mmCIF file of the N, C-alpha and C atoms, coordinates in Angstrom:
data_MODEL
# 
_entry.id   MODEL 
# 
loop_
_atom_site.group_PDB 
_atom_site.id 
_atom_site.type_symbol 
_atom_site.label_atom_id 
_atom_site.label_alt_id 
_atom_site.label_comp_id 
_atom_site.label_asym_id 
_atom_site.label_entity_id 
_atom_site.label_seq_id 
_atom_site.pdbx_PDB_ins_code 
_atom_site.Cartn_x 
_atom_site.Cartn_y 
_atom_site.Cartn_z 
_atom_site.occupancy 
_atom_site.B_iso_or_equiv 
_atom_site.pdbx_formal_charge 
_atom_site.auth_seq_id 
_atom_site.auth_comp_id 
_atom_site.auth_asym_id 
_atom_site.auth_atom_id 
_atom_site.pdbx_PDB_model_num 
ATOM 1   N N  . MET A 1 1  ? -11.310 -30.057 -0.943 1.00 0.00 ? 1  MET A N  1 
ATOM 2   C CA . MET A 1 1  ? -12.552 -29.271 -0.579 1.00 0.00 ? 1  MET A CA 1 
ATOM 3   C C  . MET A 1 1  ? -12.823 -28.726 1.024  1.00 0.00 ? 1  MET A C  1 
ATOM 4   N N  . LYS A 1 2  ? -12.079 -29.940 1.835  1.00 0.00 ? 2  LYS A N  1 
ATOM 5   C CA . LYS A 1 2  ? -12.208 -29.518 3.224  1.00 0.00 ? 2  LYS A CA 1 
ATOM 6   C C  . LYS A 1 2  ? -11.140 -28.293 3.362  1.00 0.00 ? 2  LYS A C  1 
ATOM 7   N N  . LYS A 1 3  ? -10.121 -28.360 2.867  1.00 0.00 ? 3  LYS A N  1 
ATOM 8   C CA . LYS A 1 3  ? -9.472  -27.151 2.963  1.00 0.00 ? 3  LYS A CA 1 
ATOM 9   C C  . LYS A 1 3  ? -10.009 -25.910 2.760  1.00 0.00 ? 3  LYS A C  1 
ATOM 10  N N  . VAL A 1 4  ? -10.711 -25.837 1.479  1.00 0.00 ? 4  VAL A N  1 
ATOM 11  C CA . VAL A 1 4  ? -11.347 -24.437 0.888  1.00 0.00 ? 4  VAL A CA 1 
ATOM 12  C C  . VAL A 1 4  ? -12.572 -24.178 1.949  1.00 0.00 ? 4  VAL A C  1 
ATOM 13  N N  . ALA A 1 5  ? -13.046 -25.190 2.428  1.00 0.00 ? 5  ALA A N  1 
ATOM 14  C CA . ALA A 1 5  ? -13.977 -25.050 3.246  1.00 0.00 ? 5  ALA A CA 1 
ATOM 15  C C  . ALA A 1 5  ? -13.884 -24.447 4.790  1.00 0.00 ? 5  ALA A C  1 
ATOM 16  N N  . LYS A 1 6  ? -12.554 -24.754 5.309  1.00 0.00 ? 6  LYS A N  1 
ATOM 17  C CA . LYS A 1 6  ? -12.109 -24.483 6.412  1.00 0.00 ? 6  LYS A CA 1 
ATOM 18  C C  . LYS A 1 6  ? -11.561 -22.975 6.418  1.00 0.00 ? 6  LYS A C  1 
ATOM 19  N N  . THR A 1 7  ? -10.887 -22.743 5.257  1.00 0.00 ? 7  THR A N  1 
ATOM 20  C CA . THR A 1 7  ? -10.378 -21.194 4.865  1.00 0.00 ? 7  THR A CA 1 
ATOM 21  C C  . THR A 1 7  ? -11.728 -20.273 4.640  1.00 0.00 ? 7  THR A C  1 
ATOM 22  N N  . LEU A 1 8  ? -12.485 -20.689 3.939  1.00 0.00 ? 8  LEU A N  1 
ATOM 23  C CA . LEU A 1 8  ? -13.684 -19.608 4.103  1.00 0.00 ? 8  LEU A CA 1 
ATOM 24  C C  . LEU A 1 8  ? -14.228 -19.428 5.377  1.00 0.00 ? 8  LEU A C  1 
ATOM 25  N N  . ILE A 1 9  ? -14.321 -20.838 6.387  1.00 0.00 ? 9  ILE A N  1 
ATOM 26  C CA . ILE A 1 9  ? -14.911 -20.398 7.918  1.00 0.00 ? 9  ILE A CA 1 
ATOM 27  C C  . ILE A 1 9  ? -14.013 -19.435 8.345  1.00 0.00 ? 9  ILE A C  1 
ATOM 28  N N  . ASN A 1 10 ? -12.456 -19.769 8.370  1.00 0.00 ? 10 ASN A N  1 
ATOM 29  C CA . ASN A 1 10 ? -12.080 -18.745 9.258  1.00 0.00 ? 10 ASN A CA 1 
ATOM 30  C C  . ASN A 1 10 ? -11.828 -17.524 8.800  1.00 0.00 ? 10 ASN A C  1 
ATOM 31  N N  . TYR A 1 11 ? -12.185 -17.137 7.532  1.00 0.00 ? 11 TYR A N  1 
ATOM 32  C CA . TYR A 1 11 ? -12.363 -15.668 6.948  1.00 0.00 ? 11 TYR A CA 1 
ATOM 33  C C  . TYR A 1 11 ? -13.498 -15.365 6.739  1.00 0.00 ? 11 TYR A C  1 
ATOM 34  N N  . LYS A 1 12 ? -14.831 -15.902 7.534  1.00 0.00 ? 12 LYS A N  1 
ATOM 35  C CA . LYS A 1 12 ? -16.062 -15.819 7.262  1.00 0.00 ? 12 LYS A CA 1 
ATOM 36  C C  . LYS A 1 12 ? -16.254 -14.219 7.631  1.00 0.00 ? 12 LYS A C  1 
ATOM 37  N N  . SER A 1 13 ? -15.946 -13.537 8.714  1.00 0.00 ? 13 SER A N  1 
ATOM 38  C CA . SER A 1 13 ? -15.945 -12.322 8.986  1.00 0.00 ? 13 SER A CA 1 
ATOM 39  C C  . SER A 1 13 ? -15.847 -11.372 7.854  1.00 0.00 ? 13 SER A C  1 
ATOM 40  N N  . GLY A 1 14 ? -14.462 -11.538 7.399  1.00 0.00 ? 14 GLY A N  1 
ATOM 41  C CA . GLY A 1 14 ? -13.841 -10.716 6.313  1.00 0.00 ? 14 GLY A CA 1 
ATOM 42  C C  . GLY A 1 14 ? -14.558 -10.862 5.522  1.00 0.00 ? 14 GLY A C  1 
ATOM 43  N N  . ILE A 1 15 ? -15.053 -11.987 4.670  1.00 0.00 ? 15 ILE A N  1 
ATOM 44  C CA . ILE A 1 15 ? -15.574 -11.891 3.756  1.00 0.00 ? 15 ILE A CA 1 
ATOM 45  C C  . ILE A 1 15 ? -16.990 -11.053 4.051  1.00 0.00 ? 15 ILE A C  1 
ATOM 46  N N  . ASN A 1 16 ? -17.814 -11.239 4.647  1.00 0.00 ? 16 ASN A N  1 
ATOM 47  C CA . ASN A 1 16 ? -18.940 -10.546 5.016  1.00 0.00 ? 16 ASN A CA 1 
ATOM 48  C C  . ASN A 1 16 ? -19.120 -8.927  5.179  1.00 0.00 ? 16 ASN A C  1 
ATOM 49  N N  . ASN A 1 17 ? -17.537 -8.610  5.536  1.00 0.00 ? 17 ASN A N  1 
ATOM 50  C CA . ASN A 1 17 ? -17.408 -7.154  5.764  1.00 0.00 ? 17 ASN A CA 1 
ATOM 51  C C  . ASN A 1 17 ? -17.108 -6.636  4.468  1.00 0.00 ? 17 ASN A C  1 
ATOM 52  N N  . ILE A 1 18 ? -16.493 -7.484  3.579  1.00 0.00 ? 18 ILE A N  1 
ATOM 53  C CA . ILE A 1 18 ? -16.151 -7.167  2.278  1.00 0.00 ? 18 ILE A CA 1 
ATOM 54  C C  . ILE A 1 18 ? -17.555 -7.336  1.336  1.00 0.00 ? 18 ILE A C  1 
ATOM 55  N N  . ILE A 1 19 ? -18.254 -8.134  1.424  1.00 0.00 ? 19 ILE A N  1 
ATOM 56  C CA . ILE A 1 19 ? -19.733 -7.947  0.766  1.00 0.00 ? 19 ILE A CA 1 
ATOM 57  C C  . ILE A 1 19 ? -20.397 -6.969  1.348  1.00 0.00 ? 19 ILE A C  1 
ATOM 58  N N  . LYS A 1 20 ? -20.382 -6.634  2.523  1.00 0.00 ? 20 LYS A N  1 
ATOM 59  C CA . LYS A 1 20 ? -21.485 -5.801  3.109  1.00 0.00 ? 20 LYS A CA 1 
ATOM 60  C C  . LYS A 1 20 ? -20.802 -4.030  2.663  1.00 0.00 ? 20 LYS A C  1 
ATOM 61  N N  . TYR A 1 21 ? -19.673 -3.715  3.236  1.00 0.00 ? 21 TYR A N  1 
ATOM 62  C CA . TYR A 1 21 ? -19.401 -2.460  3.063  1.00 0.00 ? 21 TYR A CA 1 
ATOM 63  C C  . TYR A 1 21 ? -18.343 -2.465  1.587  1.00 0.00 ? 21 TYR A C  1 
ATOM 64  N N  . GLY A 1 22 ? -17.923 -3.263  1.158  1.00 0.00 ? 22 GLY A N  1 
ATOM 65  C CA . GLY A 1 22 ? -17.114 -2.901  -0.132 1.00 0.00 ? 22 GLY A CA 1 
ATOM 66  C C  . GLY A 1 22 ? -16.109 -2.604  0.148  1.00 0.00 ? 22 GLY A C  1 
ATOM 67  N N  . ILE A 1 23 ? -15.402 -2.781  1.695  1.00 0.00 ? 23 ILE A N  1 
ATOM 68  C CA . ILE A 1 23 ? -13.659 -2.324  1.925  1.00 0.00 ? 23 ILE A CA 1 
ATOM 69  C C  . ILE A 1 23 ? -12.826 -3.334  1.622  1.00 0.00 ? 23 ILE A C  1 
ATOM 70  N N  . ASN A 1 24 ? -11.791 -3.046  1.168  1.00 0.00 ? 24 ASN A N  1 
ATOM 71  C CA . ASN A 1 24 ? -10.827 -3.878  0.791  1.00 0.00 ? 24 ASN A CA 1 
ATOM 72  C C  . ASN A 1 24 ? -9.480  -2.945  1.444  1.00 0.00 ? 24 ASN A C  1 
ATOM 73  N N  . ASN A 1 25 ? -8.249  -3.626  0.988  1.00 0.00 ? 25 ASN A N  1 
ATOM 74  C CA . ASN A 1 25 ? -7.012  -2.784  1.544  1.00 0.00 ? 25 ASN A CA 1 
ATOM 75  C C  . ASN A 1 25 ? -5.834  -2.662  -0.108 1.00 0.00 ? 25 ASN A C  1 
ATOM 76  N N  . ALA A 1 26 ? -7.084  -2.426  -0.910 1.00 0.00 ? 26 ALA A N  1 
ATOM 77  C CA . ALA A 1 26 ? -6.055  -2.482  -2.350 1.00 0.00 ? 26 ALA A CA 1 
ATOM 78  C C  . ALA A 1 26 ? -5.240  -1.060  -2.311 1.00 0.00 ? 26 ALA A C  1 
ATOM 79  N N  . LYS A 1 27 ? -5.767  0.249   -1.555 1.00 0.00 ? 27 LYS A N  1 
ATOM 80  C CA . LYS A 1 27 ? -5.076  1.275   -1.805 1.00 0.00 ? 27 LYS A CA 1 
ATOM 81  C C  . LYS A 1 27 ? -3.904  1.208   -0.802 1.00 0.00 ? 27 LYS A C  1 
ATOM 82  N N  . ALA A 1 28 ? -3.825  0.446   0.364  1.00 0.00 ? 28 ALA A N  1 
ATOM 83  C CA . ALA A 1 28 ? -2.815  0.224   1.239  1.00 0.00 ? 28 ALA A CA 1 
ATOM 84  C C  . ALA A 1 28 ? -1.773  -0.557  0.317  1.00 0.00 ? 28 ALA A C  1 
ATOM 85  N N  . GLU A 1 29 ? -2.260  -1.468  -0.375 1.00 0.00 ? 29 GLU A N  1 
ATOM 86  C CA . GLU A 1 29 ? -1.404  -2.508  -1.226 1.00 0.00 ? 29 GLU A CA 1 
ATOM 87  C C  . GLU A 1 29 ? -0.471  -1.627  -1.961 1.00 0.00 ? 29 GLU A C  1 
ATOM 88  N N  . ARG A 1 30 ? -1.413  -0.541  -2.863 1.00 0.00 ? 30 ARG A N  1 
ATOM 89  C CA . ARG A 1 30 ? -0.954  0.439   -3.908 1.00 0.00 ? 30 ARG A CA 1 
ATOM 90  C C  . ARG A 1 30 ? -0.197  1.184   -3.211 1.00 0.00 ? 30 ARG A C  1 
ATOM 91  N N  . PHE A 1 31 ? -0.279  1.930   -2.185 1.00 0.00 ? 31 PHE A N  1 
ATOM 92  C CA . PHE A 1 31 ? 0.616   2.545   -1.825 1.00 0.00 ? 31 PHE A CA 1 
ATOM 93  C C  . PHE A 1 31 ? 2.138   1.986   -1.351 1.00 0.00 ? 31 PHE A C  1 
ATOM 94  N N  . ASN A 1 32 ? 1.844   0.786   -0.593 1.00 0.00 ? 32 ASN A N  1 
ATOM 95  C CA . ASN A 1 32 ? 3.199   0.032   -0.405 1.00 0.00 ? 32 ASN A CA 1 
ATOM 96  C C  . ASN A 1 32 ? 3.993   -0.358  -1.934 1.00 0.00 ? 32 ASN A C  1 
ATOM 97  N N  . GLY A 1 33 ? 3.078   -0.537  -2.561 1.00 0.00 ? 33 GLY A N  1 
ATOM 98  C CA . GLY A 1 33 ? 3.833   -1.058  -3.977 1.00 0.00 ? 33 GLY A CA 1 
ATOM 99  C C  . GLY A 1 33 ? 4.698   0.570   -4.496 1.00 0.00 ? 33 GLY A C  1 
ATOM 100 N N  . ALA A 1 34 ? 4.117   1.639   -4.542 1.00 0.00 ? 34 ALA A N  1 
ATOM 101 C CA . ALA A 1 34 ? 4.708   2.731   -4.803 1.00 0.00 ? 34 ALA A CA 1 
ATOM 102 C C  . ALA A 1 34 ? 5.982   2.966   -4.189 1.00 0.00 ? 34 ALA A C  1 
ATOM 103 N N  . ILE A 1 35 ? 6.070   2.836   -2.865 1.00 0.00 ? 35 ILE A N  1 
ATOM 104 C CA . ILE A 1 35 ? 7.345   2.708   -1.633 1.00 0.00 ? 35 ILE A CA 1 
ATOM 105 C C  . ILE A 1 35 ? 8.259   1.925   -2.348 1.00 0.00 ? 35 ILE A C  1 
ATOM 106 N N  . GLN A 1 36 ? 7.838   0.679   -2.759 1.00 0.00 ? 36 GLN A N  1 
ATOM 107 C CA . GLN A 1 36 ? 8.857   -0.467  -3.209 1.00 0.00 ? 36 GLN A CA 1 
ATOM 108 C C  . GLN A 1 36 ? 9.507   -0.188  -4.524 1.00 0.00 ? 36 GLN A C  1 
ATOM 109 N N  . ARG A 1 37 ? 8.470   0.520   -5.190 1.00 0.00 ? 37 ARG A N  1 
ATOM 110 C CA . ARG A 1 37 ? 9.071   1.122   -6.357 1.00 0.00 ? 37 ARG A CA 1 
ATOM 111 C C  . ARG A 1 37 ? 10.434  2.034   -6.266 1.00 0.00 ? 37 ARG A C  1 
ATOM 112 N N  . LEU A 1 38 ? 9.896   3.119   -5.335 1.00 0.00 ? 38 LEU A N  1 
ATOM 113 C CA . LEU A 1 38 ? 11.087  4.289   -4.999 1.00 0.00 ? 38 LEU A CA 1 
ATOM 114 C C  . LEU A 1 38 ? 11.994  3.562   -4.708 1.00 0.00 ? 38 LEU A C  1 
ATOM 115 N N  . ASN A 1 39 ? 12.080  2.809   -3.637 1.00 0.00 ? 39 ASN A N  1 
ATOM 116 C CA . ASN A 1 39 ? 13.256  2.001   -2.995 1.00 0.00 ? 39 ASN A CA 1 
ATOM 117 C C  . ASN A 1 39 ? 14.076  1.331   -4.357 1.00 0.00 ? 39 ASN A C  1 
ATOM 118 N N  . HIS A 1 40 ? 13.241  0.660   -4.816 1.00 0.00 ? 40 HIS A N  1 
ATOM 119 C CA . HIS A 1 40 ? 14.066  -0.112  -6.183 1.00 0.00 ? 40 HIS A CA 1 
ATOM 120 C C  . HIS A 1 40 ? 14.774  0.972   -7.150 1.00 0.00 ? 40 HIS A C  1 
ATOM 121 N N  . ILE A 1 41 ? 14.081  1.755   -7.507 1.00 0.00 ? 41 ILE A N  1 
ATOM 122 C CA . ILE A 1 41 ? 14.484  2.798   -8.061 1.00 0.00 ? 41 ILE A CA 1 
ATOM 123 C C  . ILE A 1 41 ? 15.663  3.508   -7.674 1.00 0.00 ? 41 ILE A C  1 
ATOM 124 N N  . ALA A 1 42 ? 15.711  3.955   -6.309 1.00 0.00 ? 42 ALA A N  1 
ATOM 125 C CA . ALA A 1 42 ? 16.831  4.403   -5.748 1.00 0.00 ? 42 ALA A CA 1 
ATOM 126 C C  . ALA A 1 42 ? 18.350  3.516   -5.390 1.00 0.00 ? 42 ALA A C  1 
ATOM 127 N N  . GLN A 1 43 ? 17.696  1.972   -5.498 1.00 0.00 ? 43 GLN A N  1 
ATOM 128 C CA . GLN A 1 43 ? 18.579  1.046   -4.823 1.00 0.00 ? 43 GLN A CA 1 
ATOM 129 C C  . GLN A 1 43 ? 18.935  1.357   -3.863 1.00 0.00 ? 43 GLN A C  1 
ATOM 130 N N  . GLY A 1 44 ? 17.700  1.642   -2.599 1.00 0.00 ? 44 GLY A N  1 
ATOM 131 C CA . GLY A 1 44 ? 18.268  1.906   -1.365 1.00 0.00 ? 44 GLY A CA 1 
ATOM 132 C C  . GLY A 1 44 ? 18.597  3.691   -1.394 1.00 0.00 ? 44 GLY A C  1 
ATOM 133 N N  . TYR A 1 45 ? 18.212  3.682   0.044  1.00 0.00 ? 45 TYR A N  1 
ATOM 134 C CA . TYR A 1 45 ? 18.576  5.157   0.509  1.00 0.00 ? 45 TYR A CA 1 
ATOM 135 C C  . TYR A 1 45 ? 19.554  4.972   1.678  1.00 0.00 ? 45 TYR A C  1 
ATOM 136 N N  . ARG A 1 46 ? 20.306  6.370   1.703  1.00 0.00 ? 46 ARG A N  1 
ATOM 137 C CA . ARG A 1 46 ? 21.253  6.305   2.822  1.00 0.00 ? 46 ARG A CA 1 
ATOM 138 C C  . ARG A 1 46 ? 20.641  6.277   4.073  1.00 0.00 ? 46 ARG A C  1 
ATOM 139 N N  . ASN A 1 47 ? 19.507  7.245   4.016  1.00 0.00 ? 47 ASN A N  1 
ATOM 140 C CA . ASN A 1 47 ? 18.849  6.561   5.804  1.00 0.00 ? 47 ASN A CA 1 
ATOM 141 C C  . ASN A 1 47 ? 17.289  7.034   5.482  1.00 0.00 ? 47 ASN A C  1 
ATOM 142 N N  . PHE A 1 48 ? 16.669  6.485   6.379  1.00 0.00 ? 48 PHE A N  1 
ATOM 143 C CA . PHE A 1 48 ? 15.253  6.650   6.492  1.00 0.00 ? 48 PHE A CA 1 
ATOM 144 C C  . PHE A 1 48 ? 14.724  8.062   6.320  1.00 0.00 ? 48 PHE A C  1 
ATOM 145 N N  . ASP A 1 49 ? 15.345  9.200   6.619  1.00 0.00 ? 49 ASP A N  1 
ATOM 146 C CA . ASP A 1 49 ? 14.827  10.372  6.507  1.00 0.00 ? 49 ASP A CA 1 
ATOM 147 C C  . ASP A 1 49 ? 15.065  10.580  4.727  1.00 0.00 ? 49 ASP A C  1 
ATOM 148 N N  . ASN A 1 50 ? 15.634  10.219  3.934  1.00 0.00 ? 50 ASN A N  1 
ATOM 149 C CA . ASN A 1 50 ? 15.755  10.226  2.467  1.00 0.00 ? 50 ASN A CA 1 
ATOM 150 C C  . ASN A 1 50 ? 14.799  9.529   2.224  1.00 0.00 ? 50 ASN A C  1 
ATOM 151 N N  . LEU A 1 51 ? 14.414  8.895   2.375  1.00 0.00 ? 51 LEU A N  1 
ATOM 152 C CA . LEU A 1 51 ? 13.183  7.426   1.884  1.00 0.00 ? 51 LEU A CA 1 
ATOM 153 C C  . LEU A 1 51 ? 11.775  8.016   2.415  1.00 0.00 ? 51 LEU A C  1 
ATOM 154 N N  . MET A 1 52 ? 11.874  8.859   3.220  1.00 0.00 ? 52 MET A N  1 
ATOM 155 C CA . MET A 1 52 ? 10.578  9.276   4.037  1.00 0.00 ? 52 MET A CA 1 
ATOM 156 C C  . MET A 1 52 ? 10.637  10.581  2.820  1.00 0.00 ? 52 MET A C  1 
ATOM 157 N N  . MET A 1 53 ? 11.100  11.387  2.556  1.00 0.00 ? 53 MET A N  1 
ATOM 158 C CA . MET A 1 53 ? 11.285  12.457  1.869  1.00 0.00 ? 53 MET A CA 1 
ATOM 159 C C  . MET A 1 53 ? 10.790  12.360  0.102  1.00 0.00 ? 53 MET A C  1 
ATOM 160 N N  . ALA A 1 54 ? 11.329  11.086  -0.190 1.00 0.00 ? 54 ALA A N  1 
ATOM 161 C CA . ALA A 1 54 ? 11.064  10.682  -1.494 1.00 0.00 ? 54 ALA A CA 1 
ATOM 162 C C  . ALA A 1 54 ? 9.506   10.455  -1.373 1.00 0.00 ? 54 ALA A C  1 
ATOM 163 N N  . ILE A 1 55 ? 9.070   9.438   -0.198 1.00 0.00 ? 55 ILE A N  1 
ATOM 164 C CA . ILE A 1 55 ? 7.646   9.023   -0.017 1.00 0.00 ? 55 ILE A CA 1 
ATOM 165 C C  . ILE A 1 55 ? 6.803   10.203  -0.355 1.00 0.00 ? 55 ILE A C  1 
ATOM 166 N N  . LEU A 1 56 ? 6.993   11.327  0.810  1.00 0.00 ? 56 LEU A N  1 
ATOM 167 C CA . LEU A 1 56 ? 6.385   12.244  0.573  1.00 0.00 ? 56 LEU A CA 1 
ATOM 168 C C  . LEU A 1 56 ? 5.946   13.053  -0.774 1.00 0.00 ? 56 LEU A C  1 
ATOM 169 N N  . PHE A 1 57 ? 7.479   13.341  -1.382 1.00 0.00 ? 57 PHE A N  1 
ATOM 170 C CA . PHE A 1 57 ? 7.455   13.987  -2.842 1.00 0.00 ? 57 PHE A CA 1 
ATOM 171 C C  . PHE A 1 57 ? 6.503   13.377  -3.476 1.00 0.00 ? 57 PHE A C  1 
ATOM 172 N N  . TYR A 1 58 ? 6.779   11.985  -3.980 1.00 0.00 ? 58 TYR A N  1 
ATOM 173 C CA . TYR A 1 58 ? 6.023   11.187  -4.654 1.00 0.00 ? 58 TYR A CA 1 
ATOM 174 C C  . TYR A 1 58 ? 4.632   11.121  -4.624 1.00 0.00 ? 58 TYR A C  1 
ATOM 175 N N  . ASN A 1 59 ? 3.947   10.730  -3.328 1.00 0.00 ? 59 ASN A N  1 
ATOM 176 C CA . ASN A 1 59 ? 2.807   10.348  -3.067 1.00 0.00 ? 59 ASN A CA 1 
ATOM 177 C C  . ASN A 1 59 ? 2.110   11.621  -2.682 1.00 0.00 ? 59 ASN A C  1 
ATOM 178 N N  . GLY A 1 60 ? 2.608   12.533  -2.014 1.00 0.00 ? 60 GLY A N  1 
ATOM 179 C CA . GLY A 1 60 ? 2.006   13.844  -2.009 1.00 0.00 ? 60 GLY A CA 1 
ATOM 180 C C  . GLY A 1 60 ? 1.916   14.863  -3.402 1.00 0.00 ? 60 GLY A C  1 
ATOM 181 N N  . LYS A 1 61 ? 2.475   14.365  -4.079 1.00 0.00 ? 61 LYS A N  1 
ATOM 182 C CA . LYS A 1 61 ? 2.473   15.025  -5.851 1.00 0.00 ? 61 LYS A CA 1 
ATOM 183 C C  . LYS A 1 61 ? 3.233   16.270  -5.437 1.00 0.00 ? 61 LYS A C  1 
ATOM 184 N N  . LEU A 1 62 ? 4.478   16.490  -4.415 1.00 0.00 ? 62 LEU A N  1 
ATOM 185 C CA . LEU A 1 62 ? 4.921   18.054  -4.363 1.00 0.00 ? 62 LEU A CA 1 
ATOM 186 C C  . LEU A 1 62 ? 6.003   18.019  -5.279 1.00 0.00 ? 62 LEU A C  1 
ATOM 187 N N  . GLY A 1 63 ? 6.126   19.217  -5.653 1.00 0.00 ? 63 GLY A N  1 
ATOM 188 C CA . GLY A 1 63 ? 7.173   19.544  -6.553 1.00 0.00 ? 63 GLY A CA 1 
ATOM 189 C C  . GLY A 1 63 ? 8.281   20.182  -5.844 1.00 0.00 ? 63 GLY A C  1 
ATOM 190 N N  . LEU A 1 64 ? 9.166   20.140  -6.211 1.00 0.00 ? 64 LEU A N  1 
ATOM 191 C CA . LEU A 1 64 ? 10.794  21.085  -6.018 1.00 0.00 ? 64 LEU A CA 1 
ATOM 192 C C  . LEU A 1 64 ? 10.484  22.368  -5.760 1.00 0.00 ? 64 LEU A C  1 
ATOM 193 N N  . PHE A 1 65 ? 9.510   22.851  -7.021 1.00 0.00 ? 65 PHE A N  1 
ATOM 194 C CA . PHE A 1 65 ? 9.497   24.084  -6.926 1.00 0.00 ? 65 PHE A CA 1 
ATOM 195 C C  . PHE A 1 65 ? 8.145   24.600  -6.865 1.00 0.00 ? 65 PHE A C  1 
ATOM 196 N N  . SER A 1 66 ? 7.674   25.939  -6.342 1.00 0.00 ? 66 SER A N  1 
ATOM 197 C CA . SER A 1 66 ? 6.053   26.604  -6.364 1.00 0.00 ? 66 SER A CA 1 
ATOM 198 C C  . SER A 1 66 ? 6.070   27.022  -7.281 1.00 0.00 ? 66 SER A C  1 
ATOM 199 N N  . HIS A 1 67 ? 4.529   26.661  -7.659 1.00 0.00 ? 67 HIS A N  1 
ATOM 200 C CA . HIS A 1 67 ? 4.047   27.321  -9.070 1.00 0.00 ? 67 HIS A CA 1 
ATOM 201 C C  . HIS A 1 67 ? 3.230   28.219  -8.515 1.00 0.00 ? 67 HIS A C  1 
ATOM 202 N N  . ASN A 1 68 ? 3.631   29.887  -9.012 1.00 0.00 ? 68 ASN A N  1 
ATOM 203 C CA . ASN A 1 68 ? 2.436   30.879  -8.989 1.00 0.00 ? 68 ASN A CA 1 
ATOM 204 C C  . ASN A 1 68 ? 1.218   31.030  -9.931 1.00 0.00 ? 68 ASN A C  1 
# 
């Protein structure tokens, strides 16, 4: 119980912000998970530029071809 109480005291401002504003980092975690999945699917990229391009195409919902 002492450990739980100490944890709550240490994170009091963050807990209050979540309750007051309803803000959390779920979107950032979801975005990070998507990047990790891309990296896993490709089993690594040759360089950072290739990874960045995959992230932009996947998360930006960009296609290879333009639609008229």
